Every structure is written in C-alpha cells, then in structure tokens.
PDB file as gemmi writes it, atoms N, CA and C in Angstrom:
CRYST1    1.000    1.000    1.000  90.00  90.00  90.00 P 1                      
ATOM      1  N   MET A   1     103.890  74.336  88.778  1.00  0.00           N  
ATOM      2  CA  MET A   1     103.830  72.911  88.606  1.00  0.00           C  
ATOM      3  C   MET A   1     102.597  72.531  87.762  1.00  0.00           C  
ATOM      4  N   ALA A   2     101.461  73.152  88.070  1.00  0.00           N  
ATOM      5  CA  ALA A   2     100.240  72.854  87.322  1.00  0.00           C  
ATOM      6  C   ALA A   2     100.386  73.257  85.857  1.00  0.00           C  
ATOM      7  N   ARG A   3     100.973  74.424  85.620  1.00  0.00           N  
ATOM      8  CA  ARG A   3     101.176  74.867  84.243  1.00  0.00           C  
ATOM      9  C   ARG A   3     102.087  73.899  83.501  1.00  0.00           C  
ATOM     10  N   LYS A   4     103.115  73.385  84.148  1.00  0.00           N  
ATOM     11  CA  LYS A   4     104.031  72.420  83.538  1.00  0.00           C  
ATOM     12  C   LYS A   4     103.293  71.130  83.182  1.00  0.00           C  
ATOM     13  N   ILE A   5     102.406  70.676  84.049  1.00  0.00           N  
ATOM     14  CA  ILE A   5     101.616  69.474  83.768  1.00  0.00           C  
ATOM     15  C   ILE A   5     100.766  69.692  82.520  1.00  0.00           C  
ATOM     16  N   VAL A   6     100.116  70.849  82.444  1.00  0.00           N  
ATOM     17  CA  VAL A   6      99.280  71.158  81.290  1.00  0.00           C  
ATOM     18  C   VAL A   6     100.128  71.244  80.021  1.00  0.00           C  
ATOM     19  N   GLU A   7     101.303  71.846  80.120  1.00  0.00           N  
ATOM     20  CA  GLU A   7     102.197  71.909  78.962  1.00  0.00           C  
ATOM     21  C   GLU A   7     102.603  70.506  78.519  1.00  0.00           C  
ATOM     22  N   ASP A   8     102.861  69.616  79.477  1.00  0.00           N  
ATOM     23  CA  ASP A   8     103.206  68.231  79.142  1.00  0.00           C  
ATOM     24  C   ASP A   8     102.036  67.535  78.457  1.00  0.00           C  
ATOM     25  N   TRP A   9     100.809  67.815  78.923  1.00  0.00           N  
ATOM     26  CA  TRP A   9      99.629  67.260  78.261  1.00  0.00           C  
ATOM     27  C   TRP A   9      99.597  67.696  76.812  1.00  0.00           C  
ATOM     28  N   SER A  10      99.854  68.957  76.573  1.00  0.00           N  
ATOM     29  CA  SER A  10      99.812  69.490  75.207  1.00  0.00           C  
ATOM     30  C   SER A  10     100.831  68.796  74.315  1.00  0.00           C  
ATOM     31  N   ALA A  11     101.987  68.509  74.865  1.00  0.00           N  
ATOM     32  CA  ALA A  11     103.079  67.942  74.079  1.00  0.00           C  
ATOM     33  C   ALA A  11     102.947  66.433  73.865  1.00  0.00           C  
ATOM     34  N   SER A  12     102.397  65.733  74.846  1.00  0.00           N  
ATOM     35  CA  SER A  12     102.455  64.269  74.779  1.00  0.00           C  
ATOM     36  C   SER A  12     101.101  63.577  74.849  1.00  0.00           C  
ATOM     37  N   GLY A  13     100.040  64.304  74.787  1.00  0.00           N  
ATOM     38  CA  GLY A  13      98.719  63.688  74.851  1.00  0.00           C  
ATOM     39  C   GLY A  13      98.061  63.951  76.185  1.00  0.00           C  
ATOM     40  N   MET A  14      96.788  64.239  76.121  1.00  0.00           N  
ATOM     41  CA  MET A  14      96.047  64.620  77.317  1.00  0.00           C  
ATOM     42  C   MET A  14      95.305  63.422  77.889  1.00  0.00           C  
ATOM     43  N   PRO A  15      95.116  63.403  79.203  1.00  0.00           N  
ATOM     44  CA  PRO A  15      94.373  62.297  79.806  1.00  0.00           C  
ATOM     45  C   PRO A  15      92.902  62.320  79.380  1.00  0.00           C  
ATOM     46  N   ILE A  16      92.402  63.491  79.024  1.00  0.00           N  
ATOM     47  CA  ILE A  16      91.064  63.634  78.454  1.00  0.00           C  
ATOM     48  C   ILE A  16      91.205  64.536  77.233  1.00  0.00           C  
ATOM     49  N   ASP A  17      90.262  64.460  76.327  1.00  0.00           N  
ATOM     50  CA  ASP A  17      90.374  65.222  75.095  1.00  0.00           C  
ATOM     51  C   ASP A  17      89.956  66.667  75.314  1.00  0.00           C  
ATOM     52  N   LEU A  18      90.931  67.540  75.490  1.00  0.00           N  
ATOM     53  CA  LEU A  18      90.683  68.961  75.670  1.00  0.00           C  
ATOM     54  C   LEU A  18      91.068  69.776  74.442  1.00  0.00           C  
ATOM     55  N   GLY A  19      91.545  69.116  73.404  1.00  0.00           N  
ATOM     56  CA  GLY A  19      92.039  69.824  72.234  1.00  0.00           C  
ATOM     57  C   GLY A  19      91.030  70.780  71.640  1.00  0.00           C  
ATOM     58  N   LYS A  20      89.794  70.333  71.411  1.00  0.00           N  
ATOM     59  CA  LYS A  20      88.781  71.198  70.817  1.00  0.00           C  
ATOM     60  C   LYS A  20      88.409  72.330  71.766  1.00  0.00           C  
ATOM     61  N   GLU A  21      88.276  72.010  73.032  1.00  0.00           N  
ATOM     62  CA  GLU A  21      87.937  73.046  74.027  1.00  0.00           C  
ATOM     63  C   GLU A  21      89.019  74.122  74.070  1.00  0.00           C  
ATOM     64  N   TRP A  22      90.285  73.712  74.100  1.00  0.00           N  
ATOM     65  CA  TRP A  22      91.381  74.684  74.125  1.00  0.00           C  
ATOM     66  C   TRP A  22      91.404  75.501  72.842  1.00  0.00           C  
ATOM     67  N   ALA A  23      91.167  74.848  71.704  1.00  0.00           N  
ATOM     68  CA  ALA A  23      91.155  75.576  70.429  1.00  0.00           C  
ATOM     69  C   ALA A  23      90.035  76.616  70.419  1.00  0.00           C  
ATOM     70  N   ASP A  24      88.862  76.247  70.935  1.00  0.00           N  
ATOM     71  CA  ASP A  24      87.740  77.199  71.011  1.00  0.00           C  
ATOM     72  C   ASP A  24      88.082  78.374  71.917  1.00  0.00           C  
ATOM     73  N   ARG A  25      88.680  78.088  73.068  1.00  0.00           N  
ATOM     74  CA  ARG A  25      89.070  79.168  73.989  1.00  0.00           C  
ATOM     75  C   ARG A  25      90.112  80.072  73.356  1.00  0.00           C  
ATOM     76  N   LEU A  26      91.084  79.462  72.694  1.00  0.00           N  
ATOM     77  CA  LEU A  26      92.149  80.236  72.047  1.00  0.00           C  
ATOM     78  C   LEU A  26      91.569  81.131  70.952  1.00  0.00           C  
ATOM     79  N   ASP A  27      90.612  80.613  70.195  1.00  0.00           N  
ATOM     80  CA  ASP A  27      89.950  81.431  69.174  1.00  0.00           C  
ATOM     81  C   ASP A  27      89.266  82.641  69.804  1.00  0.00           C  
ATOM     82  N   ARG A  28      88.604  82.440  70.947  1.00  0.00           N  
ATOM     83  CA  ARG A  28      87.927  83.558  71.623  1.00  0.00           C  
ATOM     84  C   ARG A  28      88.929  84.581  72.134  1.00  0.00           C  
ATOM     85  N   VAL A  29      90.090  84.137  72.607  1.00  0.00           N  
ATOM     86  CA  VAL A  29      91.122  85.059  73.081  1.00  0.00           C  
ATOM     87  C   VAL A  29      91.723  85.827  71.910  1.00  0.00           C  
ATOM     88  N   GLU A  30      91.991  85.133  70.823  1.00  0.00           N  
ATOM     89  CA  GLU A  30      92.706  85.745  69.708  1.00  0.00           C  
ATOM     90  C   GLU A  30      91.895  86.787  68.942  1.00  0.00           C  
ATOM     91  N   VAL A  31      90.571  86.783  69.069  1.00  0.00           N  
ATOM     92  CA  VAL A  31      89.779  87.810  68.374  1.00  0.00           C  
ATOM     93  C   VAL A  31      89.834  89.150  69.103  1.00  0.00           C  
ATOM     94  N   LEU A  32      90.285  89.157  70.340  1.00  0.00           N  
ATOM     95  CA  LEU A  32      90.382  90.401  71.097  1.00  0.00           C  
ATOM     96  C   LEU A  32      91.595  91.200  70.613  1.00  0.00           C  
ATOM     97  N   ALA A  33      91.402  92.494  70.441  1.00  0.00           N  
ATOM     98  CA  ALA A  33      92.500  93.348  69.957  1.00  0.00           C  
ATOM     99  C   ALA A  33      93.711  93.279  70.878  1.00  0.00           C  
ATOM    100  N   VAL A  34      93.481  93.195  72.166  1.00  0.00           N  
ATOM    101  CA  VAL A  34      94.584  93.174  73.130  1.00  0.00           C  
ATOM    102  C   VAL A  34      95.436  91.908  72.981  1.00  0.00           C  
ATOM    103  N   SER A  35      94.889  90.855  72.397  1.00  0.00           N  
ATOM    104  CA  SER A  35      95.657  89.611  72.278  1.00  0.00           C  
ATOM    105  C   SER A  35      96.883  89.774  71.391  1.00  0.00           C  
ATOM    106  N   LYS A  36      96.883  90.757  70.521  1.00  0.00           N  
ATOM    107  CA  LYS A  36      98.049  90.988  69.660  1.00  0.00           C  
ATOM    108  C   LYS A  36      99.263  91.436  70.465  1.00  0.00           C  
ATOM    109  N   LYS A  37      99.022  91.927  71.672  1.00  0.00           N  
ATOM    110  CA  LYS A  37     100.108  92.378  72.548  1.00  0.00           C  
ATOM    111  C   LYS A  37     100.588  91.267  73.487  1.00  0.00           C  
ATOM    112  N   ILE A  38      99.935  90.121  73.416  1.00  0.00           N  
ATOM    113  CA  ILE A  38     100.244  89.001  74.311  1.00  0.00           C  
ATOM    114  C   ILE A  38     100.943  87.919  73.488  1.00  0.00           C  
ATOM    115  N   SER A  39     102.005  87.364  74.027  1.00  0.00           N  
ATOM    116  CA  SER A  39     102.743  86.324  73.299  1.00  0.00           C  
ATOM    117  C   SER A  39     101.860  85.100  73.062  1.00  0.00           C  
ATOM    118  N   ALA A  40     102.207  84.322  72.046  1.00  0.00           N  
ATOM    119  CA  ALA A  40     101.467  83.099  71.736  1.00  0.00           C  
ATOM    120  C   ALA A  40     101.478  82.142  72.922  1.00  0.00           C  
ATOM    121  N   GLU A  41     102.608  82.075  73.614  1.00  0.00           N  
ATOM    122  CA  GLU A  41     102.711  81.193  74.788  1.00  0.00           C  
ATOM    123  C   GLU A  41     101.730  81.624  75.872  1.00  0.00           C  
ATOM    124  N   ASP A  42     101.659  82.927  76.126  1.00  0.00           N  
ATOM    125  CA  ASP A  42     100.738  83.419  77.151  1.00  0.00           C  
ATOM    126  C   ASP A  42      99.279  83.235  76.736  1.00  0.00           C  
ATOM    127  N   ARG A  43      98.981  83.368  75.442  1.00  0.00           N  
ATOM    128  CA  ARG A  43      97.614  83.112  74.971  1.00  0.00           C  
ATOM    129  C   ARG A  43      97.260  81.646  75.191  1.00  0.00           C  
ATOM    130  N   SER A  44      98.223  80.752  74.994  1.00  0.00           N  
ATOM    131  CA  SER A  44      97.980  79.330  75.259  1.00  0.00           C  
ATOM    132  C   SER A  44      97.696  79.084  76.727  1.00  0.00           C  
ATOM    133  N   HIS A  45      98.412  79.787  77.597  1.00  0.00           N  
ATOM    134  CA  HIS A  45      98.158  79.650  79.038  1.00  0.00           C  
ATOM    135  C   HIS A  45      96.761  80.146  79.395  1.00  0.00           C  
ATOM    136  N   LEU A  46      96.320  81.213  78.734  1.00  0.00           N  
ATOM    137  CA  LEU A  46      94.961  81.703  78.969  1.00  0.00           C  
ATOM    138  C   LEU A  46      93.932  80.657  78.554  1.00  0.00           C  
ATOM    139  N   ALA A  47      94.158  80.008  77.431  1.00  0.00           N  
ATOM    140  CA  ALA A  47      93.225  78.990  76.951  1.00  0.00           C  
ATOM    141  C   ALA A  47      93.150  77.808  77.914  1.00  0.00           C  
ATOM    142  N   ALA A  48      94.250  77.477  78.559  1.00  0.00           N  
ATOM    143  CA  ALA A  48      94.300  76.339  79.487  1.00  0.00           C  
ATOM    144  C   ALA A  48      94.073  76.748  80.938  1.00  0.00           C  
ATOM    145  N   PHE A  49      93.721  78.004  81.164  1.00  0.00           N  
ATOM    146  CA  PHE A  49      93.610  78.532  82.525  1.00  0.00           C  
ATOM    147  C   PHE A  49      92.705  77.697  83.445  1.00  0.00           C  
ATOM    148  N   PRO A  50      91.499  77.285  83.019  1.00  0.00           N  
ATOM    149  CA  PRO A  50      90.663  76.497  83.948  1.00  0.00           C  
ATOM    150  C   PRO A  50      91.343  75.216  84.424  1.00  0.00           C  
ATOM    151  N   GLU A  51      92.026  74.529  83.518  1.00  0.00           N  
ATOM    152  CA  GLU A  51      92.712  73.296  83.915  1.00  0.00           C  
ATOM    153  C   GLU A  51      93.894  73.591  84.835  1.00  0.00           C  
ATOM    154  N   ILE A  52      94.608  74.671  84.570  1.00  0.00           N  
ATOM    155  CA  ILE A  52      95.730  75.059  85.428  1.00  0.00           C  
ATOM    156  C   ILE A  52      95.233  75.367  86.835  1.00  0.00           C  
ATOM    157  N   VAL A  53      94.121  76.085  86.929  1.00  0.00           N  
ATOM    158  CA  VAL A  53      93.560  76.419  88.249  1.00  0.00           C  
ATOM    159  C   VAL A  53      93.134  75.152  88.982  1.00  0.00           C  
ATOM    160  N   MET A  54      92.457  74.245  88.298  1.00  0.00           N  
ATOM    161  CA  MET A  54      91.988  73.016  88.949  1.00  0.00           C  
ATOM    162  C   MET A  54      93.169  72.159  89.406  1.00  0.00           C  
ATOM    163  N   LEU A  55      94.177  72.023  88.560  1.00  0.00           N  
ATOM    164  CA  LEU A  55      95.353  71.250  88.967  1.00  0.00           C  
ATOM    165  C   LEU A  55      96.069  71.905  90.147  1.00  0.00           C  
ATOM    166  N   THR A  56      96.146  73.228  90.146  1.00  0.00           N  
ATOM    167  CA  THR A  56      96.762  73.938  91.269  1.00  0.00           C  
ATOM    168  C   THR A  56      96.021  73.616  92.560  1.00  0.00           C  
ATOM    169  N   HIS A  57      94.703  73.637  92.488  1.00  0.00           N  
ATOM    170  CA  HIS A  57      93.890  73.307  93.673  1.00  0.00           C  
ATOM    171  C   HIS A  57      94.178  71.878  94.140  1.00  0.00           C  
ATOM    172  N   LEU A  58      94.232  70.929  93.205  1.00  0.00           N  
ATOM    173  CA  LEU A  58      94.489  69.535  93.587  1.00  0.00           C  
ATOM    174  C   LEU A  58      95.889  69.338  94.150  1.00  0.00           C  
ATOM    175  N   ILE A  59      96.857  70.102  93.642  1.00  0.00           N  
ATOM    176  CA  ILE A  59      98.229  70.001  94.145  1.00  0.00           C  
ATOM    177  C   ILE A  59      98.323  70.580  95.557  1.00  0.00           C  
ATOM    178  N   LEU A  60      97.706  71.736  95.765  1.00  0.00           N  
ATOM    179  CA  LEU A  60      97.799  72.403  97.063  1.00  0.00           C  
ATOM    180  C   LEU A  60      96.885  71.793  98.120  1.00  0.00           C  
ATOM    181  N   ASP A  61      95.793  71.201  97.688  1.00  0.00           N  
ATOM    182  CA  ASP A  61      94.836  70.619  98.628  1.00  0.00           C  
ATOM    183  C   ASP A  61      94.334  69.292  98.068  1.00  0.00           C  
ATOM    184  N   PRO A  62      95.198  68.272  98.082  1.00  0.00           N  
ATOM    185  CA  PRO A  62      94.817  66.994  97.476  1.00  0.00           C  
ATOM    186  C   PRO A  62      93.649  66.355  98.236  1.00  0.00           C  
ATOM    187  N   PRO A  63      92.859  65.551  97.521  1.00  0.00           N  
ATOM    188  CA  PRO A  63      91.761  64.855  98.192  1.00  0.00           C  
ATOM    189  C   PRO A  63      92.281  64.001  99.346  1.00  0.00           C  
ATOM    190  N   THR A  64      91.491  63.886 100.380  1.00  0.00           N  
ATOM    191  CA  THR A  64      91.920  63.109 101.546  1.00  0.00           C  
ATOM    192  C   THR A  64      91.705  61.627 101.338  1.00  0.00           C  
ATOM    193  N   THR A  65      90.839  61.245 100.427  1.00  0.00           N  
ATOM    194  CA  THR A  65      90.639  59.833 100.158  1.00  0.00           C  
ATOM    195  C   THR A  65      91.468  59.439  98.951  1.00  0.00           C  
ATOM    196  N   ALA A  66      91.860  58.199  98.899  1.00  0.00           N  
ATOM    197  CA  ALA A  66      92.669  57.731  97.775  1.00  0.00           C  
ATOM    198  C   ALA A  66      91.787  57.642  96.533  1.00  0.00           C  
ATOM    199  N   LEU A  67      92.183  58.358  95.515  1.00  0.00           N  
ATOM    200  CA  LEU A  67      91.473  58.353  94.241  1.00  0.00           C  
ATOM    201  C   LEU A  67      92.410  57.875  93.144  1.00  0.00           C  
ATOM    202  N   ASP A  68      91.836  57.305  92.139  1.00  0.00           N  
ATOM    203  CA  ASP A  68      92.616  56.941  90.961  1.00  0.00           C  
ATOM    204  C   ASP A  68      92.971  58.247  90.242  1.00  0.00           C  
ATOM    205  N   PRO A  69      94.270  58.567  90.066  1.00  0.00           N  
ATOM    206  CA  PRO A  69      94.658  59.821  89.405  1.00  0.00           C  
ATOM    207  C   PRO A  69      94.027  60.015  88.037  1.00  0.00           C  
ATOM    208  N   LYS A  70      93.769  58.932  87.324  1.00  0.00           N  
ATOM    209  CA  LYS A  70      93.131  59.057  86.015  1.00  0.00           C  
ATOM    210  C   LYS A  70      91.695  59.529  86.155  1.00  0.00           C  
ATOM    211  N   GLY A  71      91.113  59.330  87.306  1.00  0.00           N  
ATOM    212  CA  GLY A  71      89.750  59.779  87.544  1.00  0.00           C  
ATOM    213  C   GLY A  71      89.645  61.277  87.769  1.00  0.00           C  
ATOM    214  N   LEU A  72      90.786  61.908  88.065  1.00  0.00           N  
ATOM    215  CA  LEU A  72      90.787  63.346  88.279  1.00  0.00           C  
ATOM    216  C   LEU A  72      90.759  64.055  86.947  1.00  0.00           C  
TER     217      LEU A  72                                                      
END                                                                             
C-alpha cells in the first residue's frame, strides 16, 4: 500500500517536493555495478525506500491523535 502511494505521488505530484532527493538517490544507486542487474522499476523503489518505510509505519501504526494528513 505504501509503495502504491509513493508511485501515485510520482505520477500525479507529490505532497512535498521529493523530486530532487529521489533523483540524487537514484543517481547514487545507478553508479553501482550491481544496479545494471536491477530493473528500472526496482531502482526507483530503492530511491523512494525511506518514504515507503515511513508510510508503512504510519499505515501500520497510525498516530493516536488526529493530525492533518498534509502535515505528515
């Protein structure tokens, strides 16, 4: 579910500007020789990994107080 949310962000605009950060991460992944054996889709998931992990945490253990979702 978290990965799908991140993919939707990529396709339709992100709630915060992560484009440069993801591009920097992707550049760091792609210079590794092993990255040639990994599909482009999987390299994109690696670049977005921190956001996927954080969203997974929020989905599995949502805050107990009501927060504005845009604030997350």
